N, C-alpha and C positions, 0 to 999 in steps of 0.2 A: 810404307803398308797401312792399312787403316787399322784404327785401335783393336778393331778385333783377333786377338793373335789365334794363330792356324796352329792343328792338333801336331805335338812334335812328337816322333818314333826316332828312339836313339838306334842307328843302326849299328855302332860299333862301342859296344859294354864287354865289361866280364866283374863276372861274382869271384868270391875267393880271393885270398891274403896273397901279399907279393912278395915271394921270399928276401927280396933285398930294394923294396922300395919303400917305403914309410907309407903310406898310399891308404891307410885303416885296413878295419877286419873284414870289408869285401864280404859282408853279410848282404841279404837279399831288402832287410829295415836299412841298412845301410845307403842302399843303391837308390830306396824307394824315396829315403828322405832326399838324398841328393839330386832326385829328379821331380821332387815336390816343390824344392827351393828356385827353380827356374824354370818351374810351368812346361816338363818335358811328360806325356799321357803313358808311351810305352817304351818296352827298349828290347833290340834285339842281343840277348846276353849269352857268351860262352863263359868258361872254366878257368882258370889259372891253372891249374892241376895238372884238365888238358893240354894247357899247351906245355907248362913248364917240369912236368914232370911225366906224369902218366895220361897219354889220352884217351886209353879203353875207361880208366880208372875216373878219370875227370870227366866223361861224357855220361857215364853211369852216375857219379856224383849229380851233376847239373840238376839232372829230372829232378832229384830229390829237394833242391836249392829253389828251383823254382815253381815246387808244386804250391798249389792255392793260392798261386800270384797270376792273376789273369793278367794283368800290367806287363809280365816281363816273358817273353817268349824264346825257345832253347833253343840256340844254336850249337853245333855237335863240333867237334874237332876231329877232320882225316887223318888216315894214312894209307899208304899204299899197302896191300898187303899181305906183303911177300915176306912178313916174318911174322903173319897167321895174328896179328895184333888185337886187330877190329872186326876180323871176318869179313865174307867173300859176301855177306848180304849185310853192308852197311846202312844202303841209299834206302832200302826196303825198312831195315829194323828203324832207321831214325824216322820215316814216315809216321811209320807206326807207334813211337814213342810220343807224336807230336811235336818232333822239331823241325821248326822252321828253316834252318839255312844252315852251311857248315864253313868251318873255317879252315885254313890250310895256313901253316907253318913251316913252307920247307926248307928254308934254311936253318931254323932250328932244327926240325927235325930230320934232316940227313938225305932229304931225295930231291931228286928232279920234279918240276910238278909237270914241266910238259915232256915228261919222260915216258916208256912202255910200262913204266911199274905201277905208275898211278893211273894211266887211262882208262884202266877197265873199270876204276872206281869213279872217274869222270863221267866215262857213257852211264853209267847205272844214275847218277846224279842228274843228270843229264833228262833220263827217262822218267823218272820221277817229277822233276821240276825245283828241283832242292837248287836257291842260286848258293855259289862258291863266294867267297868274303879271302879276300888274301890281303895282306898289307904291300906296297910295291916295295920295301926293302926286303921281304921275304923272297920276292919272285924276279923281279926286275920288269921292267915295260916290254921286253922284245919274247923274253917267257912267257909274259900272261897275254901279249897279244898272238903267239904259238895256240897255244892253251884254247884262246878262244876261237880259232881260227877252224883248229881243230877240231872242236866240240859246239858249232853253229848255234845248238840248242840251250848250251849252257848258258846262265847268267851271270858273268862274272864281275864282281865288285871292286875294286881298287882299292883298300882305303891307305892312310898314309903319305895322302900324294902333298907332299910340301912345297912353296911357294917357289920350289926353282925347278917343276916339273911340266908348267903351260909347255913348252914345247911336245914334250914326251909325251902326254894325256891327248894332246889333239891330236898328234898323229894318229896314234892307238886309237881314240874315239873316230875317228874319220877313216880306216881299214875294219873297226871290230864295232859290230853296231852290237855286238851283245855283252860290250864291256860299261860299266858305270862304275862311277869313282863316290868314294865317299869323302865327306866332308871334314874331317877330323881335325888336317893338319893342315888345309887348303888355304893360307892365308895371304896370300899376296893381292897387293890393293889390288882391286875391281877385279879380280881375276876370277873369280866367280859370276861375275857380269857377263864376264868378256866370253867365259865358255859357253853359259849358257844362250849371249847373242849368235854363237855358232851351231851349237848343236842342239839346242833345245833345253829344256827345264828335265825333261823327263831321266836324263844320265843320269843327276846327279840327287845321293844321297846323304842327307840329314844326320852326321854321327859325332859322337865327343870324342871317347878316347876314357872312357870313364874306366877306372877309376886315377890312372895315373895320367888323365890331362881333368884339368877342372869346366867341368859339362858346359859353365857360364862362357867359355871362350866363346864354343860354337854358335851356344844359341844368341849370343849379341851380332857373330859377325850374320847369321844368316836374317835375322830380324831387322839389323841396321843395315841390309843392302839395300842395294837401289832396285830388286826385282819387286815384280809390282806381287800383290797378292796371290797371283793363281801361281804362280812360278812360287812363292813360299810357300804355299801350301805343297803343292805335289812333291817339293824337294824336302819340306818336314817332313812328312808322314803317307802322304799316298803315292808315294814310287813305291818305298818297301811296301807298302800295304798292298800293293798291285804286286809284286815279288814273289811276298808270302803266303800271299792270299790270305790274308786275313784285318778282319776291320778292327780298331783302337776308340776306343771314346776321349774324348776331351778329359783330360784329370779334373 
């Protein structure tokens, strides 16, 4: 690629302290410093509390953590409303609060992402055009494909796609055009180049896994890839901007 660096927007970052891993304090200041170190302009961020403790409380806290930080966009964590934890108007409340996307942790939170309990929430996300982010280890590719096919207007971004998953990734991308892949763990040799050649650059989103992964890893893999400048620019930030409907300036 050329010497002019693309705008990079991280689609896979979190704020908050991790209770079991020494990855820093999880403050917005720490995240922004890490982004500046490797040239990342913006980030879509969820909250550790929403993932590992209480989604409803963590989602509320997240709004305060990103307040006044235009480079950080909020990503709430969803639950099915079977226990009344997030409320029937979750999707609408997210839009009203300026949330740009939603994450799901069905394995950790004990529900079936493709089951009837969560279907109304996914329908609501589709109607308000909020993308759904879910790690491959949380749902698995068959479940992810079932969700995408049952909700064809829902944009589903699968993170945590390791280097041994290329066959599964290719099959799902071929059959489900509303599935996208995050790159925080896609480290197979020239795997990204192969996928982009087959499916186009528009199906892939730059992500780092910050703070429990060093963001320099994902930046290096993308910028040193054999993709051309337009493809790197799309994956680095353009695709995410399109999905969340937001423009982000270069750092």
